[in-house]
N, CA and C of each residue as an Amber inpcrd file, in Angstrom:
protein
   309
 -20.0460000  30.0010000 -17.3680000 -19.0370000  29.0620000 -16.9400000
 -17.6710000  29.7320000 -16.8610000 -17.5300000  30.9430000 -17.3060000
 -16.2510000  31.6290000 -17.2010000 -15.5120000  31.6580000 -18.5240000
 -14.3820000  32.3180000 -18.5580000 -13.6250000  32.4390000 -19.8040000
 -12.9510000  31.1200000 -20.1790000 -12.7430000  30.9520000 -21.4860000
 -12.0520000  29.7810000 -22.0100000 -10.5960000  29.8380000 -21.5860000
 -10.0420000  28.6860000 -21.2110000  -8.6500000  28.6120000 -20.8040000
  -8.0240000  27.3650000 -21.4080000  -6.8920000  27.5240000 -22.1020000
  -6.1750000  26.3890000 -22.6640000  -5.2900000  25.7970000 -21.5850000
  -5.4740000  24.5110000 -21.2930000  -4.6960000  23.8570000 -20.2530000
  -3.5740000  23.0000000 -20.8160000  -3.5550000  22.7590000 -22.1150000
  -2.5110000  21.9370000 -22.7180000  -2.8670000  20.4630000 -22.6950000
  -1.9060000  19.6450000 -23.0470000  -2.0960000  18.2020000 -23.1340000
  -2.0400000  17.5910000 -21.7330000  -3.0670000  16.8640000 -21.3180000
  -3.0610000  16.2750000 -19.9810000  -2.2420000  14.9900000 -19.8750000
  -1.7640000  14.4480000 -21.0010000  -1.0730000  13.1570000 -20.9920000
   0.3650000  13.2940000 -20.4990000   0.7370000  12.4140000 -19.5790000
   2.0720000  12.4270000 -18.9740000   2.6750000  11.0410000 -19.1220000
   3.9230000  10.9680000 -19.5800000   4.6220000   9.6930000 -19.7120000
   4.5880000   9.1850000 -21.1360000   5.3350000   8.1110000 -21.3890000
   5.4480000   7.6040000 -22.7490000   6.2600000   8.5660000 -23.6060000
   6.2830000   8.3260000 -24.9050000   7.0230000   9.2340000 -25.7780000
   6.1060000  10.3240000 -26.3340000   6.6810000  11.2290000 -27.1260000
   5.9210000  12.3800000 -27.6280000   4.7240000  11.9550000 -28.4850000
   4.9000000  10.9440000 -29.3300000   3.8000000  10.4650000 -30.1780000
   2.7050000   9.8560000 -29.3120000   3.0960000   9.0850000 -28.3140000
   2.1320000   8.4850000 -27.3950000   1.2860000   9.5610000 -26.7330000
   1.9530000  10.6050000 -26.2130000   1.2320000  11.6780000 -25.5210000
   0.3400000  12.4630000 -26.4770000   0.8230000  12.7400000 -27.6870000
   0.0470000  13.5670000 -28.6210000  -1.1560000  12.8340000 -29.2010000
  -1.2130000  11.5110000 -29.0490000  -2.3490000  10.7240000 -29.5540000
  -3.1760000  10.1320000 -28.4130000  -3.0560000  10.7000000 -27.2150000
  -3.7330000  10.1690000 -26.0210000  -3.4630000   8.6720000 -25.9010000
  -2.1790000   8.3120000 -26.0220000  -1.7210000   6.9330000 -25.8770000
  -2.3630000   6.0220000 -26.9320000  -2.5070000   6.5380000 -28.1630000
  -3.1160000   5.8230000 -29.2910000  -4.5330000   5.3590000 -28.9570000
  -5.3000000   6.1930000 -28.2710000  -6.6620000   5.8400000 -27.8820000
  -7.5220000   7.0990000 -27.8760000  -8.8040000   6.9240000 -27.6580000
  -9.6980000   8.0730000 -27.5130000 -10.4190000   7.9640000 -26.1800000
 -10.4150000   9.0670000 -25.4440000 -11.0450000   9.0870000 -24.1300000
 -12.5240000   8.7560000 -24.2260000 -13.0010000   7.9510000 -23.2760000
 -14.3770000   7.4890000 -23.2810000 -15.1300000   7.8740000 -22.0150000
 -14.4600000   7.7470000 -20.8540000 -15.1630000   7.9100000 -19.5890000
 -14.1600000   8.1780000 -18.4700000 -14.6150000   8.8500000 -17.4300000
 -13.7880000   9.0950000 -16.2500000 -14.5880000   8.6620000 -15.0220000
 -13.9630000   7.8420000 -14.1720000 -14.6190000   7.3000000 -12.9850000
 -13.8960000   7.8290000 -11.7420000 -14.6040000   8.4100000 -10.7740000
 -13.9370000   8.8460000  -9.5420000 -13.4750000   7.6460000  -8.7140000
 -12.3310000   7.7860000  -8.0540000 -11.8370000   6.7360000  -7.1630000
 -12.2660000   7.0760000  -5.7400000 -13.2070000   6.3360000  -5.1860000
 -13.6980000   6.6310000  -3.8360000 -12.5670000   6.5870000  -2.8160000
 -12.5480000   7.5800000  -1.9510000 -11.5560000   7.6180000  -0.8860000
 -10.2230000   8.2120000  -1.2670000 -10.0370000   8.5840000  -2.5430000
  -8.7770000   9.1820000  -2.9810000  -9.1100000  10.5410000  -3.5820000
  -8.9700000  11.5980000  -2.7770000  -9.3690000  12.9430000  -3.1780000
  -8.6220000  13.3910000  -4.4430000  -9.3600000  13.8560000  -5.4450000
  -8.7710000  14.3750000  -6.6760000  -8.2540000  13.3190000  -7.6250000
  -8.5530000  12.0410000  -7.3650000  -8.0680000  10.9540000  -8.2160000
  -9.2330000  10.2750000  -8.9250000  -8.9900000   9.9590000 -10.1740000
 -10.0000000   9.3460000 -11.0250000  -9.3360000   8.2800000 -11.8780000
 -10.1460000   7.4510000 -12.5270000  -9.6410000   6.4860000 -13.4790000
 -10.1340000   6.9130000 -14.8640000  -9.2090000   7.0930000 -15.7830000
  -9.4840000   7.5170000 -17.1460000  -9.6310000   6.2720000 -18.0100000
 -10.7650000   6.1640000 -18.6860000 -10.9890000   5.0350000 -19.5800000
 -10.9330000   5.5400000 -21.0100000 -10.2400000   4.7940000 -21.8600000
 -10.1420000   5.1390000 -23.2800000 -10.2300000   3.8490000 -24.0900000
 -10.7080000   3.9640000 -25.3200000 -10.7360000   2.7760000 -26.1650000
  -9.6720000   2.9170000 -27.2470000  -9.0310000   1.7910000 -27.5370000
  -7.9770000   1.7220000 -28.5490000  -8.4170000   0.7030000 -29.6000000
  -8.7470000   1.2280000 -30.7710000  -9.2350000   0.3750000 -31.8510000
  -8.0810000  -0.3250000 -32.5430000  -8.3210000  -1.5790000 -32.9310000
  -7.3830000  -2.3330000 -33.7530000  -8.0630000  -2.5440000 -35.1030000
  -7.7910000  -1.6640000 -36.0840000  -8.5100000  -1.7560000 -37.3660000
  -8.2760000  -3.0700000 -38.1110000  -7.1520000  -3.7390000 -37.8570000
  -6.8780000  -5.0070000 -38.5250000  -7.7260000  -6.1480000 -37.9520000
  -8.1410000  -6.0100000 -36.7030000  -8.9560000  -7.0340000 -36.0490000
  -9.7930000  -6.3510000 -34.9710000 -10.9710000  -5.8630000 -35.3440000
 -11.7970000  -5.0950000 -34.4140000 -12.1370000  -5.8690000 -33.1410000
 -12.2270000  -7.1900000 -33.2340000 -12.5160000  -7.9890000 -32.0410000
 -11.3880000  -7.9080000 -31.0200000 -10.2090000  -7.5070000 -31.4770000
  -9.0490000  -7.4010000 -30.5910000  -8.8250000  -5.9570000 -30.1230000
  -9.8140000  -5.0910000 -30.2860000  -9.7140000  -3.7230000 -29.7780000
  -9.7360000  -3.7680000 -28.2500000  -9.0520000  -2.8090000 -27.6200000
  -8.8660000  -2.8590000 -26.1660000  -9.2670000  -1.5540000 -25.4930000
  -9.3260000  -1.6000000 -24.1760000  -9.5450000  -0.4140000 -23.3510000
  -8.2730000  -0.0840000 -22.5800000  -8.0890000   1.1850000 -22.3280000
  -7.0320000   1.6450000 -21.4350000  -7.7000000   2.1460000 -20.1680000
  -7.1500000   1.8170000 -19.0340000  -7.6070000   2.3260000 -17.7500000
  -6.3750000   2.9350000 -17.0960000  -6.3520000   4.2440000 -16.9820000
  -5.1690000   4.9450000 -16.4730000  -5.5410000   5.9070000 -15.3590000
  -4.5950000   6.1760000 -14.4460000  -4.8660000   7.1440000 -13.3880000
  -4.9760000   8.5610000 -13.9390000  -5.9610000   9.2830000 -13.4810000
  -6.1650000  10.6860000 -13.8240000  -6.1810000  11.4620000 -12.5140000
  -5.3570000  12.4790000 -12.4300000  -5.2450000  13.2780000 -11.2120000
  -5.6850000  14.6990000 -11.5150000  -6.4940000  15.2400000 -10.6440000
  -6.9120000  16.6280000 -10.7440000  -6.1390000  17.3970000  -9.6880000
  -5.3530000  18.3860000 -10.1280000  -4.5790000  19.1910000  -9.1930000
  -5.1240000  20.6000000  -9.1530000  -4.7930000  21.3280000  -8.1500000
  -5.2720000  22.6930000  -8.0410000  -6.4700000  22.7710000  -7.1290000
  -7.1350000  23.9110000  -7.1320000  -8.2430000  24.1360000  -6.1920000
  -9.5180000  23.4050000  -6.6060000  -9.6390000  22.1380000  -6.2490000
 -10.8260000  21.3580000  -6.5940000 -12.0520000  21.8860000  -5.8630000
 -13.1740000  21.8170000  -6.5320000 -14.4750000  22.1880000  -5.9810000
 -14.5820000  23.6530000  -5.5510000 -13.7870000  24.4950000  -6.1330000
 -13.8940000  25.9310000  -5.8580000 -14.8530000  26.5290000  -6.8770000
 -15.9180000  27.1940000  -6.4590000 -16.8750000  27.7500000  -7.4190000
 -16.2420000  28.8160000  -8.3060000 -16.6960000  28.8610000  -9.5330000
 -16.2270000  29.8950000 -10.4550000 -16.7710000  31.2570000 -10.0510000
 -16.1190000  32.2930000 -10.5050000 -16.5500000  33.6530000 -10.1640000
 -17.9570000  33.9450000 -10.6660000 -18.3880000  33.2810000 -11.7340000
 -19.7110000  33.5400000 -12.3010000 -20.8260000  32.8940000 -11.4890000
 -20.4780000  32.1840000 -10.4160000 -21.4310000  31.5750000  -9.4820000
 -22.2850000  30.4620000 -10.0930000 -21.7980000  29.8120000 -11.1360000
 -22.5340000  28.6830000 -11.6990000 -22.3490000  27.4250000 -10.8510000
 -21.3380000  27.4250000  -9.9780000 -21.1320000  26.2910000  -9.0910000
 -20.3340000  25.1520000  -9.6880000 -19.7930000  25.2990000 -10.8970000
 -18.9700000  24.2480000 -11.4760000 -17.5880000  24.2860000 -10.8440000
 -16.9290000  23.1210000 -10.6960000 -15.5850000  23.1400000 -10.1200000
 -14.5690000  23.7640000 -11.0790000 -13.5090000  24.3170000 -10.5210000
 -12.4410000  24.9150000 -11.3200000 -11.1270000  24.2380000 -10.9240000
 -10.4020000  23.7100000 -11.9040000  -9.1470000  23.0180000 -11.6270000
  -8.0370000  23.6300000 -12.4520000  -6.8460000  23.6680000 -11.8830000
  -5.7280000  24.2660000 -12.5850000  -5.0180000  23.2680000 -13.4840000
  -5.1130000  21.9850000 -13.2010000  -4.3880000  21.0020000 -13.9980000
  -5.0550000  19.6370000 -13.8950000  -5.2030000  18.9760000 -15.0290000
  -5.6680000  17.5910000 -15.0930000  -4.5610000  16.8050000 -15.7680000
  -4.1750000  15.6680000 -15.1870000  -3.0940000  14.8560000 -15.7460000
  -3.5190000  13.4010000 -15.8370000  -3.2630000  12.7900000 -17.0010000
  -3.4830000  11.3630000 -17.2220000  -2.1040000  10.7360000 -17.3520000
  -1.7940000   9.7810000 -16.4890000  -0.4540000   9.1930000 -16.4180000
  -0.3910000   7.8480000 -17.1260000   0.5750000   7.6950000 -18.0320000
   0.7650000   6.4310000 -18.7290000   1.4660000   5.4320000 -17.8170000
   0.9420000   4.2250000 -17.7740000   1.5660000   3.0920000 -17.0790000
   1.2700000   1.8480000 -17.9040000   2.2620000   0.9940000 -18.0810000
   1.9900000  -0.3040000 -18.7170000   1.1360000  -1.1530000 -17.7930000
   1.4100000  -1.0620000 -16.4900000   0.6100000  -1.7470000 -15.4710000
   0.5390000  -0.8430000 -14.2490000  -0.5820000  -0.8990000 -13.5500000
  -0.7220000  -0.1620000 -12.2940000  -1.8400000  -0.7910000 -11.5000000
  -1.8860000  -0.5010000 -10.2160000  -2.9060000  -1.0450000  -9.3340000
  -3.6690000   0.0940000  -8.6950000  -4.9260000  -0.1590000  -8.4230000
  -5.7050000   0.8130000  -7.6580000  -5.1150000   0.9200000  -6.2610000
  -5.1650000   2.0950000  -5.6600000  -4.6630000   2.2150000  -4.2910000
  -5.5030000   1.3680000  -3.3380000  -4.8380000   0.7740000  -2.3460000
  -5.5520000  -0.1030000  -1.4140000  -6.2290000   0.6630000  -0.2950000
  -5.8080000   1.8990000  -0.0510000  -6.4210000   2.6810000   1.0230000
  -6.5980000   4.1130000   0.6060000  -7.4350000   4.8480000   1.3130000
  -7.7010000   6.2320000   0.9790000  -6.4780000   7.1160000   1.1200000
  -6.3560000   8.0880000   0.2100000  -5.3210000   9.0950000   0.3080000
  -3.9640000   8.7140000  -0.2220000  -3.7920000   7.5190000  -0.7780000
  -2.4870000   7.1340000  -1.3050000  -2.2810000   7.6960000  -2.6880000
  -1.0260000   7.9760000  -3.0110000  -0.6570000   8.5230000  -4.3040000
  -0.6970000   7.4190000  -5.3570000  -1.3700000   7.6450000  -6.4800000
  -1.4490000   6.6070000  -7.5080000  -0.5870000   6.9090000  -8.7150000
   0.1560000   8.0200000  -8.7040000   1.0040000   8.3210000  -9.8470000
   2.3250000   7.6450000  -9.6470000
């Protein structure tokens, strides 16, 4: 798969504590957004230890930048990306048409 590379914290927006704790949540799943190249929806769960029934999910835009779908030099065929970013928004909407910017 190639050499290990540290890419840093993918979280963008909010304050430093928010970013360093993945917006007080833990990543669970990533869903591709059809028709929007390099865009995904990042799902995370945020536990409420005082009331577990009130635990919530976060759904945030995730953007993959750099040379998407470029094979690695080792020829394993996995994609190689230079940057992944998860953007904090209190509210956001899915893009209504292909190719629109969601950040």
